[in-house]
C-alpha positions in Angstrom: -23.4 -3.6 -3.0 -20.1 -1.7 -3.5 -16.8 -3.3 -2.6 -13.2 -3.6 -3.9 -12.0 -6.9 -5.2 -9.8 -8.7 -7.6 -11.1 -11.7 -9.4 -11.3 -14.9 -7.4 -8.6 -17.3 -8.5 -7.8 -20.9 -7.3 -4.1 -20.3 -6.7 -3.4 -24.0 -6.2 -4.3 -24.6 -9.9 -2.1 -22.0 -11.3 1.2 -23.1 -12.9 3.4 -20.0 -12.7 5.8 -20.3 -15.7 8.6 -18.2 -14.1 8.5 -20.1 -10.8 8.8 -16.9 -8.8 5.7 -17.4 -6.6 6.1 -19.4 -3.5 3.3 -20.6 -1.2 3.2 -17.3 0.7 2.8 -15.3 -2.5 0.0 -17.7 -3.6 -1.7 -17.3 -0.2 -1.5 -13.5 -0.5 -3.0 -13.6 -4.0 -5.8 -16.0 -2.9 -6.6 -13.9 0.2 -6.8 -10.6 -1.8 -8.9 -12.3 -4.5 -11.4 -13.1 -1.8 -11.2 -9.7 -0.1 -9.4 -6.9 -1.8 -10.0 -4.5 1.0 -8.1 -6.6 3.6 -5.6 -4.6 5.6 -1.9 -5.6 5.5 -2.2 -6.6 9.2 -5.1 -8.9 8.4 -3.4 -10.2 5.3 -0.2 -11.0 7.3 -2.3 -12.9 9.9 -4.1 -14.8 7.2 -0.9 -16.0 5.4 1.1 -16.6 8.5 3.8 -13.9 8.1 4.6 -10.8 10.0 3.4 -7.4 8.6 6.7 -6.2 7.1 7.4 -9.2 4.9 3.8 -9.4 3.9 3.9 -5.7 2.8 7.1 -6.3 0.9 5.6 -9.3 -0.9 2.4 -7.4 -1.7 4.4 -4.5 -3.2 6.5 -6.9 -5.3 3.3 -8.7 -6.5 1.9 -5.3 -7.6 5.2 -4.1 -9.1 5.7 -7.4 -11.1 2.1 -7.3 -12.4 0.6 -10.3 -10.6 -1.9 -7.9 -9.1 -3.1 -5.6 -11.9 -5.2 -3.4 -9.7 -8.2 -3.0 -7.4 -11.6 -1.7 -8.4 -15.1 -1.2 -7.2 -17.6 -3.8 -8.3 -20.9 -1.9 -8.8 -24.4 -3.2 -8.5 -25.5 -2.9 -12.1 -29.1 -3.6 -11.3 -29.3 -0.6 -8.9 -27.6 1.5 -11.5 -30.1 0.6 -14.1 -27.5 -1.2 -16.3 -28.6 -4.8 -15.9 -29.3 -5.6 -19.6 -26.6 -8.0 -20.9 -26.2 -9.1 -24.5 -23.5 -11.1 -26.2 -22.7 -10.2 -29.8 -21.0 -12.5 -32.2 -19.0 -10.4 -34.6 -17.6 -11.7 -37.9 -15.0 -9.6 -39.6 -14.6 -9.1 -43.4 -10.9 -9.0 -43.0 -8.9 -11.0 -40.4 -5.3 -10.0 -41.3 -3.3 -8.7 -38.4 -3.7 -5.0 -39.3 -7.5 -5.4 -39.4 -7.5 -7.3 -36.1 -5.4 -4.5 -34.5 -7.7 -1.8 -35.8 -10.8 -3.7 -34.5 -9.2 -4.3 -31.1 -8.2 -0.7 -30.7 -11.7 0.5 -31.7 -13.4 -1.9 -29.3 -11.5 -0.3 -26.4 -13.3 3.0 -27.1 -16.8 1.7 -26.6 -17.7 1.8 -22.8 -20.7 -0.5 -23.2 -18.4 -3.4 -24.3 -17.4 -5.0 -21.0 -15.5 -7.9 -22.6 -14.1 -8.8 -26.0 -12.8 -12.2 -26.8 -11.2 -13.4 -30.1 -12.9 -16.8 -30.8 -11.9 -19.8 -32.8 -15.3 -20.4 -34.3 -17.5 -19.5 -37.3 -17.3 -15.9 -36.0 -14.3 -13.9 -35.0 -15.2 -12.1 -31.7 -17.6 -12.5 -28.8 -18.5 -9.2 -27.1 -20.2 -8.9 -23.7 -22.3 -5.7 -23.9 -24.0 -4.0 -20.9 -26.7 -1.4 -21.4 -29.8 -0.1 -19.6 -32.3 -2.0 -21.8 -32.8 -3.6 -25.2 -33.6 -0.2 -26.9 -30.2 1.2 -25.8 -28.5 -2.1 -26.9 -30.1 -1.7 -30.3 -28.5 1.8 -30.6 -25.1 0.6 -29.4 -25.2 -2.3 -31.9 -26.3 -0.2 -34.8 -24.3 2.9 -34.2 -21.2 1.6 -32.5 -20.6 -2.1 -32.9 -21.7 -2.3 -36.5 -19.5 0.7 -37.3 -16.3 -0.9 -35.9 -13.6 -1.5 -38.5 -14.0 -4.5 -40.7 -17.3 -5.7 -39.2 -19.1 -7.9 -41.8 -22.0 -9.0 -39.7 -23.2 -9.6 -36.1 -25.5 -11.9 -34.2 -26.9 -11.1 -30.8 -27.8 -13.3 -27.8 -29.7 -11.6 -25.0 -29.1 -12.9 -21.4 -32.3 -13.5 -19.6 -30.7 -13.9 -16.2 -27.1 -13.7 -14.9 -26.5 -16.7 -12.7 -22.8 -16.1 -12.0 -20.2 -13.4 -12.9 -16.5 -13.6 -12.3 -16.7 -11.5 -9.1 -19.5 -13.4 -7.5 
């Protein structure tokens, strides 16, 4: 399965702070979230506008950052990358400089798909994708544990992925 998409979003539940999105903009975003490969012609038909204003709105939504991009969603199982682990990371130092250093270093590890700062007994939750548990152990030991200011980690291995953001 290979297709282009942006994450599915329930546009009716979004409170846009700047008030710049009208119902047509929201309809465009919702349609593209469901099918990012939709042509402008199909998009215009779906949202009830002609092609020219739909294209102008689409370009504005991209320019203004409401649409951050399009990407291929790969079948990780077919690619042999279906091992998912979540690592709790506790830092030894949580001052702003340490957090910035940790954040910057995380961006350089391709196996880390997601990184979230957490309000909990630990500081960060990482979603890590590898080929298998052996490869995860290497990533944890050689890369994650070596990140700036890491005091300790704890791992949870996913036994099955039931739903991901793009499903």
